C-alpha positions as CSV (number, residue, x, y, z in Angstrom):
1,X,0.7,-28.9,-12.0
2,X,0.5,-28.6,-8.6
3,X,4.0,-29.4,-8.4
4,X,5.3,-26.1,-10.3
5,X,3.6,-23.7,-8.0
6,X,6.6,-23.9,-5.4
7,X,9.5,-23.1,-8.0
8,X,6.9,-20.3,-9.0
9,X,7.8,-18.5,-6.0
10,X,11.5,-20.0,-5.1
11,X,12.4,-18.9,-8.4
12,X,12.8,-15.0,-7.2
13,X,13.8,-15.9,-3.7
14,X,16.9,-18.2,-5.0
15,X,17.9,-15.0,-6.9
16,X,17.4,-12.3,-3.6
17,X,19.4,-15.2,-1.5
18,X,21.9,-15.4,-4.2
19,X,22.5,-11.6,-4.8
20,X,22.2,-10.7,-1.1
21,X,24.5,-13.4,0.2
22,X,27.0,-14.1,-3.4
23,X,28.8,-10.6,-2.7
24,X,30.7,-8.5,-5.1
25,X,31.6,-11.1,-7.0
26,X,28.4,-11.3,-8.7
27,X,28.5,-7.4,-8.9
28,X,28.8,-7.6,-13.1
29,X,26.2,-10.2,-13.5
30,X,23.8,-9.7,-10.7
31,X,21.5,-8.1,-12.4
32,X,21.0,-10.3,-15.4
33,X,20.5,-13.1,-12.4
34,X,17.6,-11.5,-10.7
35,X,16.2,-10.3,-14.0
36,X,16.1,-13.8,-15.6
37,X,15.1,-15.4,-12.2
38,X,11.8,-13.2,-12.2
39,X,11.5,-14.3,-16.0
40,X,11.1,-17.8,-14.9
41,X,9.0,-17.3,-12.6
42,X,6.9,-15.6,-14.9
43,X,7.3,-18.6,-17.0
44,X,6.0,-20.5,-14.3
45,X,3.1,-18.8,-14.3
46,X,2.0,-18.8,-17.8
47,X,2.4,-22.5,-18.1
48,X,0.1,-22.7,-15.1
49,X,-2.6,-20.4,-16.4
50,X,-2.1,-22.3,-19.7
51,X,-3.4,-25.6,-17.7
52,X,-6.4,-23.7,-15.9
53,X,-7.5,-22.8,-19.5
54,X,-7.6,-26.5,-20.0
55,X,-9.9,-27.3,-16.9
56,X,-13.4,-26.8,-16.1
57,X,-14.2,-23.7,-14.3
58,X,-15.3,-25.8,-11.3
59,X,-11.6,-27.4,-11.5
60,X,-9.5,-24.6,-11.8
61,X,-8.4,-24.7,-8.0
62,X,-5.0,-26.5,-7.3
63,X,-3.7,-27.0,-3.6
64,X,0.0,-28.0,-2.9
65,X,0.8,-29.1,0.4
66,X,4.3,-28.4,1.3
67,X,4.6,-29.7,4.8
68,X,3.0,-28.6,8.4
69,X,5.0,-25.6,9.6
70,X,3.5,-25.5,13.6
71,X,1.7,-29.2,14.6
72,X,0.8,-27.9,18.5
73,X,-2.0,-30.1,20.1
74,X,-5.3,-27.7,18.8
75,X,-3.2,-25.5,16.7
76,X,-1.6,-26.5,13.0
77,X,-0.2,-24.0,10.6
78,X,0.5,-25.4,7.1
79,X,2.6,-24.1,4.2
80,X,-0.2,-25.1,1.7
81,X,-0.5,-22.9,-1.8
82,X,-3.7,-22.0,-3.3
83,X,-3.7,-21.7,-7.1
84,X,-7.5,-20.6,-8.4
85,X,-8.5,-17.7,-10.7
86,X,-7.7,-14.8,-8.5
87,X,-4.4,-16.0,-7.4
88,X,-3.6,-17.0,-10.9
89,X,-4.5,-13.3,-12.2
90,X,-1.8,-11.8,-9.3
91,X,0.5,-14.3,-10.4
92,X,0.8,-13.3,-14.0
93,X,0.4,-9.1,-13.2
94,X,3.5,-9.5,-10.2
95,X,5.4,-11.5,-12.1
96,X,5.0,-9.9,-16.0
97,X,5.0,-6.4,-14.9
98,X,7.8,-7.2,-12.5
99,X,10.1,-8.9,-15.3
100,X,9.3,-5.7,-17.3
101,X,10.5,-3.6,-14.3
102,X,14.1,-5.6,-13.5
103,X,14.5,-5.2,-17.3
104,X,14.1,-1.5,-17.3
105,X,16.3,-1.5,-14.0
106,X,19.1,-2.9,-15.8
107,X,19.3,0.7,-17.3
108,X,18.1,2.8,-14.8
109,X,20.6,1.4,-12.1
110,X,23.5,1.2,-14.1
111,X,25.4,3.5,-12.4
112,X,24.5,2.6,-9.1
113,X,27.9,0.7,-7.2
114,X,25.0,-1.4,-5.2
115,X,22.7,-2.4,-8.1
116,X,23.5,-6.5,-7.3
117,X,21.7,-5.4,-3.8
118,X,19.0,-3.4,-5.3
119,X,18.4,-6.6,-7.7
120,X,18.7,-8.9,-4.7
121,X,15.5,-6.3,-3.1
122,X,13.7,-6.4,-6.1
123,X,13.9,-10.4,-6.3
124,X,12.6,-10.4,-2.5
125,X,9.4,-7.9,-3.1
126,X,8.6,-10.6,-6.1
127,X,8.6,-13.5,-4.1
128,X,7.2,-12.1,-0.4
129,X,4.1,-10.8,-2.8
130,X,3.8,-14.2,-4.6
131,X,4.1,-16.1,-1.2
132,X,0.7,-13.7,-0.6
133,X,-1.3,-14.1,-3.0
134,X,-0.8,-17.9,-3.2
135,X,-1.1,-18.8,0.6
136,X,-4.0,-21.3,1.7
137,X,-4.2,-19.8,5.1
138,X,-4.1,-16.2,6.6
139,X,-1.0,-16.5,8.7
140,X,0.6,-18.3,5.5
141,X,-0.8,-15.0,3.8
142,X,0.4,-13.0,7.3
143,X,4.3,-14.0,6.0
144,X,4.1,-13.1,3.1
145,X,2.2,-9.6,3.3
146,X,5.2,-8.6,6.4
147,X,7.8,-9.6,3.6
148,X,6.4,-7.1,1.6
149,X,7.0,-5.1,4.0
150,X,10.5,-5.3,5.0
151,X,11.2,-5.7,0.9
152,X,9.3,-2.2,0.6
153,X,11.4,-0.9,3.7
154,X,14.8,-2.0,2.3
155,X,13.6,-0.5,-1.5
156,X,12.4,2.7,-0.7
157,X,15.1,3.7,1.6
158,X,17.6,2.2,-1.0
159,X,19.6,5.9,-0.9
160,X,19.8,5.8,2.2
161,X,22.8,8.5,2.2
162,X,19.7,10.8,1.7
163,X,18.1,11.8,4.6
164,X,14.8,12.0,3.1
165,X,15.0,9.0,1.8
166,X,15.9,7.1,4.8
167,X,12.8,8.9,6.7
168,X,10.6,7.7,4.0
169,X,11.5,4.6,4.7
170,X,11.2,4.5,8.1
171,X,7.7,6.1,8.1
172,X,6.1,3.7,5.2
173,X,7.6,0.7,7.4
174,X,5.9,2.4,11.3
175,X,2.3,3.5,9.1
176,X,2.1,0.0,7.6
177,X,2.9,-1.5,11.1
178,X,-0.4,0.1,12.5
179,X,-2.4,-1.8,9.8
180,X,-0.6,-5.3,10.3
181,X,-2.1,-5.0,13.7
182,X,-5.3,-5.1,12.1
183,X,-4.6,-8.2,10.1
184,X,-2.8,-9.9,13.2
185,X,-6.1,-9.6,15.6
186,X,-8.5,-10.4,12.7
187,X,-6.2,-13.9,12.4
188,X,-6.4,-14.0,16.3
189,X,-10.4,-13.5,15.5
190,X,-10.9,-16.0,13.1
191,X,-9.3,-19.0,14.8
192,X,-11.0,-18.1,18.2
193,X,-14.5,-18.1,16.0
194,X,-13.6,-20.6,13.9
195,X,-11.1,-22.8,15.1
196,X,-8.8,-22.2,12.0
197,X,-7.0,-19.7,9.6
198,X,-7.2,-21.5,6.8
199,X,-8.8,-20.1,4.0
200,X,-11.6,-23.3,4.0
201,X,-13.0,-23.0,7.0
202,X,-13.5,-19.5,7.6
203,X,-14.7,-19.1,4.2
204,X,-17.0,-21.5,3.9
205,X,-18.4,-21.2,7.4
206,X,-19.2,-17.5,8.3
207,X,-22.8,-19.1,8.6
208,X,-21.9,-20.1,12.1
209,X,-20.6,-17.4,13.1
210,X,-22.5,-14.0,14.5
211,X,-22.7,-10.9,12.4
212,X,-20.6,-8.8,15.2
213,X,-17.8,-11.2,15.3
214,X,-17.8,-11.3,11.7
215,X,-18.0,-7.3,11.7
216,X,-15.1,-7.0,13.8
217,X,-12.9,-9.2,11.3
218,X,-14.3,-7.5,8.5
219,X,-12.9,-4.1,10.1
220,X,-9.6,-5.3,11.4
221,X,-9.3,-6.8,7.5
222,X,-9.9,-3.0,6.0
223,X,-7.6,-1.7,9.2
224,X,-4.7,-4.0,7.2
225,X,-5.9,-3.0,3.6
226,X,-5.4,0.6,4.1
227,X,-2.1,0.5,5.4
228,X,-0.9,-1.6,2.2
229,X,-3.2,0.1,-0.2
230,X,-2.3,3.6,1.5
231,X,-5.8,4.4,1.9
232,X,-7.5,7.2,4.0
233,X,-6.3,7.2,7.2
234,X,-3.1,5.2,6.5
235,X,-2.2,7.1,3.5
236,X,0.6,9.1,4.4
237,X,3.5,7.1,3.3
238,X,3.0,6.6,-0.2
239,X,3.6,10.2,-1.4
240,X,7.0,9.7,0.9
241,X,7.9,6.4,-0.7
242,X,9.0,8.4,-4.2
243,X,12.5,8.8,-2.9
244,X,13.2,5.5,-3.7
245,X,14.3,4.7,-7.4
246,X,11.7,5.0,-10.0
247,X,11.7,1.5,-10.5
248,X,10.3,0.7,-7.1
249,X,7.7,3.1,-7.3
250,X,6.8,1.4,-10.4
251,X,6.7,-2.3,-8.1
252,X,4.7,-0.5,-5.2
253,X,2.5,1.3,-7.7
254,X,1.2,-1.2,-10.0
255,X,2.4,-4.8,-9.5
256,X,3.0,-5.6,-6.1
257,X,2.5,-3.8,-2.4
258,X,-0.6,-1.5,-2.7
259,X,-2.8,-3.9,-4.8
260,X,-2.2,-6.2,-1.5
261,X,-5.1,-4.6,0.2
262,X,-7.5,-5.0,-2.5
263,X,-6.7,-8.8,-2.6
264,X,-7.3,-9.5,0.7
265,X,-10.5,-7.6,0.8
266,X,-11.7,-9.7,-2.0
267,X,-10.0,-12.9,-1.2
268,X,-12.3,-12.3,2.0
269,X,-15.4,-11.6,0.0
270,X,-17.6,-14.2,2.1
271,X,-16.6,-12.1,5.6
272,X,-17.5,-8.7,4.0
273,X,-21.2,-10.4,2.2
274,X,-22.0,-11.7,5.5
275,X,-20.9,-8.0,7.9
276,X,-22.9,-5.4,6.0
277,X,-21.5,-2.7,7.7
278,X,-17.9,-3.6,7.5
279,X,-19.0,-3.7,3.6
280,X,-20.3,-0.2,3.8
281,X,-16.9,0.7,5.6
282,X,-14.8,-0.2,3.3
283,X,-17.1,1.6,0.7
284,X,-16.5,4.7,2.2
285,X,-12.9,4.3,2.7
286,X,-12.5,4.1,-1.1
287,X,-14.9,6.9,-1.8
288,X,-13.2,9.2,0.2
289,X,-9.4,7.8,-0.4
290,X,-10.2,8.1,-4.4
291,X,-11.0,11.9,-3.6
292,X,-8.3,12.1,-1.6
293,X,-5.9,11.3,-3.7
294,X,-7.2,13.2,-7.3
295,X,-7.2,16.2,-5.0
296,X,-3.3,15.6,-3.9
297,X,-2.2,14.3,-7.3
298,X,-3.6,18.1,-8.7
299,X,-1.3,20.4,-6.5
300,X,1.8,18.3,-6.8
301,X,4.6,19.7,-8.9
302,X,7.0,16.6,-8.6
303,X,6.2,13.9,-11.4
304,X,6.5,11.2,-9.2
305,X,4.4,12.7,-6.6
306,X,1.3,13.4,-8.8
307,X,1.9,10.1,-9.9
308,X,1.6,8.8,-6.2
309,X,-1.8,10.7,-5.6
310,X,-2.9,9.1,-8.6
311,X,-2.3,5.7,-7.4
312,X,-4.2,6.2,-4.3
313,X,-6.9,7.4,-5.9
314,X,-6.9,4.7,-8.5
315,X,-6.8,2.2,-5.6
316,X,-9.8,4.1,-4.1
317,X,-11.8,3.2,-6.8
318,X,-10.8,-0.6,-6.4
319,X,-11.8,-0.5,-2.8
320,X,-14.8,1.6,-3.7
321,X,-15.4,-1.5,-6.3
322,X,-14.4,-4.3,-3.4
323,X,-16.5,-2.8,-0.9
324,X,-19.8,-3.3,-3.6
325,X,-19.9,-6.7,-2.8
326,X,-20.9,-8.8,-5.6
327,X,-21.6,-6.7,-7.8
328,X,-17.9,-5.0,-7.9
329,X,-15.2,-7.3,-7.1
330,X,-14.7,-8.9,-10.7
331,X,-14.2,-5.1,-11.7
332,X,-12.1,-4.3,-8.8
333,X,-9.7,-6.8,-9.8
334,X,-10.2,-5.8,-13.5
335,X,-9.3,-2.2,-13.1
336,X,-6.0,-3.9,-11.1
337,X,-4.9,-5.4,-14.1
338,X,-5.2,-2.2,-16.3
339,X,-3.7,0.1,-13.5
340,X,-1.0,-2.1,-13.3
341,X,0.0,-1.7,-17.4
342,X,-1.1,1.9,-17.6
343,X,1.1,3.2,-14.0
344,X,3.7,1.2,-14.2
345,X,4.3,2.9,-17.6
346,X,3.8,6.2,-16.5
347,X,6.4,5.5,-13.8
348,X,9.0,3.8,-15.7
349,X,8.0,6.9,-18.4
350,X,8.3,9.5,-15.4
351,X,12.0,7.9,-14.8
352,X,12.8,7.9,-18.2
353,X,12.3,11.6,-18.3
354,X,14.0,12.3,-14.8
355,X,16.9,10.1,-16.7
356,X,17.5,12.4,-19.6
357,X,16.5,15.8,-16.9
358,X,19.4,14.9,-14.8
359,X,16.8,13.5,-12.3
360,X,14.8,16.8,-12.2
361,X,11.5,15.8,-10.7
362,X,10.1,19.1,-10.5
363,X,7.7,19.3,-13.9
364,X,8.0,23.7,-14.0
365,X,11.3,22.7,-15.2
366,X,10.3,20.2,-17.8
367,X,8.5,21.4,-21.0
368,X,8.2,20.4,-24.9
369,X,10.2,17.3,-24.4
370,X,8.1,15.4,-26.7
371,X,10.5,16.0,-29.1
372,X,13.9,15.2,-27.5
373,X,12.1,11.9,-26.1
374,X,9.7,10.7,-28.7
375,X,9.4,6.6,-27.5
376,X,9.0,8.2,-23.8
377,X,6.2,10.7,-25.2
378,X,3.9,8.1,-26.6
379,X,4.4,5.4,-24.3
380,X,3.3,7.9,-21.4
381,X,0.8,9.4,-23.8
382,X,-0.9,5.9,-24.0
383,X,-0.6,5.8,-20.4
384,X,-2.3,8.9,-19.6
385,X,-4.9,8.4,-22.2
386,X,-5.7,5.1,-20.6
387,X,-6.0,6.3,-16.9
388,X,-8.4,9.0,-18.0
389,X,-10.6,6.3,-19.2
390,X,-10.2,7.5,-23.1
391,X,-13.0,5.8,-24.8
392,X,-11.5,2.2,-26.3
393,X,-8.9,2.4,-23.9
394,X,-7.9,-0.1,-21.1
395,X,-9.3,2.7,-18.7
396,X,-12.4,3.1,-20.1
397,X,-13.4,-0.9,-20.0
398,X,-12.3,-1.3,-16.2
399,X,-13.1,2.5,-14.5
400,X,-16.9,2.8,-16.0
401,X,-17.3,-0.7,-14.9
402,X,-16.6,0.5,-11.4
403,X,-19.0,3.5,-11.6
404,X,-21.6,1.6,-13.3
405,X,-21.1,-0.7,-10.2
406,X,-21.3,2.4,-7.8
407,X,-24.4,3.6,-9.4
408,X,-26.1,-0.4,-9.1
409,X,-25.7,-0.5,-5.5
410,X,-28.8,1.4,-5.5
411,X,-30.7,4.3,-3.5
412,X,-29.4,7.0,-2.1
413,X,-26.1,5.5,-1.3
414,X,-25.4,4.3,-5.0
415,X,-26.2,7.8,-6.1
416,X,-23.7,9.1,-3.2
417,X,-20.7,6.6,-4.4
418,X,-21.3,7.1,-8.0
419,X,-21.0,11.1,-7.7
420,X,-18.4,10.5,-5.7
421,X,-16.7,7.9,-8.9
422,X,-17.6,10.4,-11.3
423,X,-16.3,13.7,-9.6
424,X,-12.7,11.4,-9.3
425,X,-12.9,10.6,-13.0
426,X,-13.5,14.4,-13.8
427,X,-10.2,15.3,-11.5
428,X,-8.3,12.5,-12.6
429,X,-8.4,14.1,-16.2
430,X,-7.5,17.6,-15.0
431,X,-4.5,16.3,-13.3
432,X,-3.1,13.9,-15.5
433,X,-3.3,16.3,-18.4
434,X,-1.7,19.1,-16.2
435,X,1.1,16.1,-15.6
436,X,1.4,15.8,-19.7
437,X,0.8,19.5,-20.9
438,X,3.4,20.6,-18.3
439,X,6.1,17.9,-19.3
440,X,5.9,17.1,-22.7
441,X,4.3,20.5,-24.2
442,X,4.6,24.1,-23.8
443,X,8.4,25.7,-23.8
444,X,11.0,24.8,-23.1
445,X,11.7,25.6,-19.4
446,X,14.8,24.2,-18.5
447,X,16.9,26.6,-20.2
448,X,18.6,29.3,-18.4
449,X,17.8,28.2,-15.4
450,X,19.0,26.8,-12.0
451,X,18.0,22.9,-12.4
452,X,19.0,20.9,-9.0
453,X,22.7,19.0,-8.9
454,X,21.6,15.2,-9.8
455,X,20.9,13.0,-6.9
456,X,20.2,9.5,-8.6
457,X,22.9,7.2,-8.9
458,X,21.3,6.9,-12.8
459,X,21.9,10.4,-12.8
460,X,24.6,11.7,-15.8
461,X,27.1,14.6,-15.8
462,X,25.9,17.9,-16.5
463,X,26.1,19.1,-20.2
464,X,26.8,22.5,-19.5
465,X,27.5,25.0,-17.0
466,X,27.0,28.7,-17.4
467,X,27.5,30.6,-13.9
468,X,24.7,29.1,-11.2
469,X,23.0,27.1,-13.9
470,X,22.9,23.8,-15.2
471,X,21.6,22.9,-18.4
472,X,20.5,19.5,-19.2
473,X,19.9,17.9,-22.4
474,X,17.4,15.7,-22.3
475,X,17.9,12.8,-24.7
476,X,15.6,9.3,-25.2
477,X,16.7,6.2,-22.6
478,X,18.3,3.7,-24.2
479,X,16.6,0.7,-25.7
480,X,16.8,-2.0,-22.1
481,X,14.5,0.9,-21.0
482,X,12.1,2.0,-23.5
483,X,11.3,-1.8,-24.6
484,X,9.5,-2.5,-21.2
485,X,7.8,0.9,-21.3
486,X,6.7,-0.2,-25.2
487,X,5.0,-3.8,-23.5
488,X,3.0,-1.7,-21.1
489,X,2.0,1.2,-23.6
490,X,0.3,-2.1,-25.6
491,X,-0.9,-3.6,-22.2
492,X,-2.5,0.3,-21.7
493,X,-4.6,0.4,-25.0
494,X,-5.8,-3.4,-25.7
495,X,-5.7,-4.7,-22.0
496,X,-9.5,-3.5,-21.0
497,X,-10.7,-4.2,-24.2
498,X,-9.3,-7.7,-24.3
499,X,-10.7,-8.7,-21.2
500,X,-14.1,-7.2,-21.9
501,X,-14.8,-8.8,-25.1
502,X,-17.6,-11.5,-24.3
503,X,-17.4,-10.6,-20.8
504,X,-14.3,-13.1,-20.7
505,X,-12.3,-11.5,-17.7
506,X,-16.0,-12.1,-15.5
507,X,-16.6,-15.1,-16.8
508,X,-13.1,-16.3,-15.5
509,X,-13.7,-14.5,-12.0
510,X,-16.9,-15.5,-11.3
511,X,-16.4,-19.2,-9.9
512,X,-14.5,-17.1,-7.1
513,X,-15.6,-13.9,-6.5
514,X,-19.5,-14.1,-7.5
515,X,-21.3,-11.6,-9.4
516,X,-24.3,-9.8,-9.1
517,X,-25.8,-7.2,-11.7
518,X,-27.3,-5.3,-9.1
519,X,-30.1,-2.7,-10.0
520,X,-28.7,0.5,-11.2
521,X,-30.9,3.8,-11.9
522,X,-28.9,4.8,-14.6
523,X,-28.4,2.9,-18.1
524,X,-24.6,1.9,-19.1
525,X,-24.8,4.4,-22.2
526,X,-25.8,7.2,-19.7
527,X,-23.3,6.4,-17.1
528,X,-20.8,6.3,-20.1
529,X,-22.0,9.4,-21.4
530,X,-21.7,11.1,-18.0
531,X,-18.6,9.9,-17.8
532,X,-17.6,11.1,-21.0
533,X,-18.3,14.5,-20.0
534,X,-16.3,14.6,-16.9
535,X,-13.4,13.5,-19.0
536,X,-13.9,16.5,-21.3
537,X,-14.6,19.2,-18.7
538,X,-11.2,18.0,-16.8
539,X,-9.5,18.0,-19.8
540,X,-10.4,21.4,-20.9
541,X,-9.9,23.1,-17.7
542,X,-6.3,22.0,-17.5
543,X,-5.9,23.3,-21.0
544,X,-6.8,26.2,-20.6
545,X,-5.2,27.0,-17.5
546,X,-2.0,25.5,-18.5
547,X,-1.7,24.4,-22.5
548,X,-2.9,28.0,-23.0
549,X,-0.9,29.9,-20.7
550,X,2.8,29.8,-19.4
551,X,3.6,27.8,-16.5
552,X,5.7,30.0,-13.8
553,X,9.0,29.2,-12.7
554,X,7.6,29.1,-8.7
555,X,4.2,27.8,-8.4
556,X,1.7,30.6,-7.5
557,X,0.5,30.6,-3.6
558,X,-3.0,29.5,-4.8
559,X,-6.1,29.5,-2.9
560,X,-6.6,27.7,0.7
561,X,-7.3,24.3,-0.9
562,X,-4.3,24.1,-3.5
563,X,-1.9,24.9,-0.2
564,X,-3.5,22.0,1.9
565,X,-3.6,19.8,-1.2
566,X,0.8,20.8,-1.6
567,X,0.8,19.4,2.2
568,X,-1.0,16.6,0.9
569,X,-4.3,17.7,2.6
570,X,-2.9,18.5,5.8
571,X,-2.0,14.3,6.9
572,X,1.1,14.8,8.1
573,X,0.0,17.6,10.1
574,X,-3.0,15.7,11.3
575,X,-1.0,12.5,12.1
576,X,1.5,14.7,14.1
577,X,-1.5,16.3,16.0
578,X,-3.1,13.6,16.8
579,X,-1.0,11.0,16.7
580,X,2.3,12.1,17.6
581,X,1.5,15.0,20.0
582,X,-1.3,12.8,21.5
583,X,1.0,10.3,22.0
584,X,3.3,12.3,24.0
585,X,0.3,13.7,26.3
586,X,-0.8,10.3,26.4
587,X,3.1,9.2,27.6
588,X,3.0,11.9,29.8
589,X,-0.4,11.3,31.7
590,X,0.6,7.7,32.3
591,X,4.0,8.4,33.6
592,X,2.4,11.2,36.1
593,X,-0.3,8.5,36.5
594,X,2.9,6.3,37.4
595,X,4.9,8.6,39.7
596,X,2.1,10.1,41.6
597,X,-0.6,7.3,42.1
598,X,1.4,3.8,42.0
599,X,4.2,5.0,43.0
600,X,2.5,7.0,45.9
601,X,0.9,3.8,46.8
602,X,3.8,1.6,46.9
603,X,5.6,4.2,48.8
604,X,3.3,5.1,51.1
605,X,2.4,2.1,52.2
606,X,6.5,1.1,52.6
607,X,7.0,4.5,54.1
608,X,3.8,3.5,56.3
609,X,5.2,0.0,57.7
610,X,8.9,1.4,58.0
611,X,7.4,4.6,60.3
612,X,5.6,2.1,62.2
613,X,8.4,-0.6,62.4
614,X,10.6,1.9,63.8
615,X,8.2,3.0,66.7
616,X,7.3,-0.6,67.6
617,X,11.0,-1.1,67.5
618,X,11.8,0.9,70.6
619,X,10.3,-1.1,72.8
620,X,13.1,-3.6,72.2
621,X,16.0,-1.6,73.4
622,X,17.8,-4.4,75.4
623,X,17.4,-3.0,79.0
624,X,16.9,-4.9,81.7
625,X,15.2,-1.6,83.5
626,X,13.0,-1.2,80.9
627,X,11.7,-5.0,80.7
628,X,11.1,-4.9,84.6
629,X,9.2,-1.6,84.5
630,X,7.3,-2.9,81.4
631,X,6.2,-6.4,83.8
632,X,5.7,-3.8,87.2
633,X,3.1,-1.9,84.8
634,X,1.6,-5.0,83.3
635,X,1.3,-6.7,86.6
636,X,-0.2,-3.5,87.9
637,X,-2.7,-3.3,85.1
638,X,-3.9,-6.9,85.7
639,X,-4.1,-6.2,89.4
640,X,-6.3,-3.1,88.9
641,X,-8.5,-5.3,86.1
642,X,-9.1,-7.9,88.4
643,X,-10.3,-5.6,91.5
644,X,-11.8,-3.7,89.5
645,X,-14.0,-6.5,88.3
646,X,-14.7,-8.0,91.6
647,X,-15.8,-4.4,92.9
648,X,-19.1,-4.7,90.1
């Protein structure tokens, strides 16, 4: 069965090569080629999954060596794949949800002239992410890591004719390069510490390294995770990434890129377990980000950017759980999988709404869409209930476990982390209810209001034009788009409960991640009750503000916090002041030092020798009389010195 691991990656990689190099002759069938090859990868994944299920837990690791990549004395890098319970979970998520997004894109990108290229990029994204999670060493993982960064750049900026899309792609690329430096430094530290960067030697010999060295490696891995998973302080690119086509948003936020950081931390569990300071840093980053993203999501009127803030917050929950160590590793991955279902469904639902509303993204121009788009309403609504943790749905089982694990950390730290997780649950219920109410309930606010001209290739011509007003005709999306949404809605409803029966997900991952119950001061029932109270409070506040009152066409000025949240809590302002301006001042300072000190020393030394040589040159003028005078003077000095010495 190990022989199927390489085809698992090769299928979408072949699709990317064929679609990007094949030319326009594939324009009519390219979208189906990309979809079939991603689906083939999913089928390979299912076969491998069935094989692992048939093995004992201790024999569920398959290793496949393809070839030696870099054979140098004292340094050897192999192209070797590792398939175990952790990587298998990601394989099924990436290929399963990814294939559904491919199918959805067939309808969403129907009118785009560059649709073949779009599917080539999607295939490249899947191949890079599969390489990342199947690599058996950190250097090969780094190749997939950079491949994901490249694919995200190409897809976020796919509509590069829009300056905002081109800028967003460049911003995502640059911010992620900062995080990638952390991963590259971590790999260098691993090699100098363990003499290898393969998972086996590194993760099984952490006891041979000092805690300080492991802390440095852990912090660099965390920096890398912050970049890919949009965690504080490298979160600023995620909201702008919504400039890409909506299927891209679903792929990035649900199945691929932002999950890579969580995978990296959990895969490197042995390093973090032996470095408590680095582990604490992970929990702090997760707790801060889950609140940061939730607050940002409360103030966004753009439906995709509201969901982007939600992704930032939910990934924060996963990072928080991963930072809890063996108490939370399993639940971090469990929430990652359930989040893959409902967040992909929410983004595809948002794309369906945009498809029926001439690509309008402002929720203040929505309202009452449930009767025009019933399938989208139901599937989006189920995703909404799942993400807020409604009892019985997938988010209820996975997010509640993270909150319980946070309290189980014990001591003051446990109370702080648990309190932050509960507060995040309340804010999540508020902003997601806000999205639901503004989109599907209330008055039909698109009528007799100016609407933006269609910007995406999936936009349909305006139905009616009355003076300066363009009024859309909302309608349900075609089946090629609604079927993936229905499948994801089923996963949003039943996924968490299925994983929790008999703790099957815990038993599946425990051999790889380990597990500890911790020592919670609160019972599971108490935590669940507190979470339900937070859910009800969040929903009630949103209903009072957006359900009982009419939604104004223009957002009111709001409080200072609201205005800051609309500007992403000033994250871009902070980056501009601290990094851009700081970089400018640093550069100017270095230029000044270079001109005044370095150039001053060099030029001053040259000028000194030039002046000295100019003066010495006068002694060699070529005139015999001058030389005679010099000889006479020298002789006179010698005679005078001789007479003086005799006199003494």
